[in-house]
N, C-alpha and C positions, 0 to 999 in steps of 0.2 A: 504494500500500500504506500502510495506517495504521501508526503506530508504537505500540510498547508500552514500558512502564516495567518493568524487571525487579526482582526481589527485592533487588537490590543498592542500590536507592534508599535514601538517607539522610534523606529528607524535608527537604531543605535549602531548598526553596521557590523556587529560582531559575528553574525552568522555568515555573511557573504564570503569571507576568505576561508571558512572552514569546510565548505562543500567540495568533496573530491571530484564531483561531476560538473561543477559550475552550473548547477541547477537553480541557484538563487540569483535573482536580479533585484535592482532597486525599485522595480515596479513600473518604471517609466515606459517600458516596452509593451506593457499590457494595460496602460492607463490607470494605474493604481498609485495611491499616495504612500503606500507602505511596501515593504519588501514582499517578494512573490517567489514561490517555488514552482518551477516548471515540472509538471508531473511526468512528462516524457523523459526527463533526465534524472528525476529523483529515484534513488534506490534505497533510501533510508540508511545509506552508507554500507549496505550489504556489499561485500566484496572488498571493502576498504577498511572498515572499522567495525567493532562489535556493537557500537551504539551510534545513533544518528548524532553527528557532531554539532549540527545546528541546535538541536535540542539541548545538548550538553552545555553550550555556551550562552544560550538565550537568558538574559537576566529577568525578563518578564514572563517567561514560560508561555509564549504565544504561539508555539509550533506544536501542531497535533496531527494525528492521522487524518487523511482525507478520505472520508467514506465513499466518495465518488470514484476513487482509484484504488480499489483493493487488488493486491497482488500477493502471490505466495513468495516465500523466501527464495524458492528456486527461480521464479520469474524475475525477481529483483536481481539475483545473481546473474542471470542470463542478460538482463538489461545492462548491468554494470560491465560485463565482458564485451558486449557489443559497443558500448560507449568508448571503452578503452582499447579497442582492437587495433588501433593504429600504432 
């Protein structure tokens, strides 16, 4: 399952550099005023870390599972491998 950033985001910028898949943006590319996680790139850090790094560093705990993008651990691992195939 991909993660989402809720409206509680304070734009503190600590999550952005933590993502191994560069799935987090400042939101400007999707017309949002807060940070945004692109579900097609989010693997919840499966393949890179034991825990989602953005969740670990978020000071306001505004990152949660996205119920609209449920994926198994195997699917997340396959997505990670595809993203990093180059």
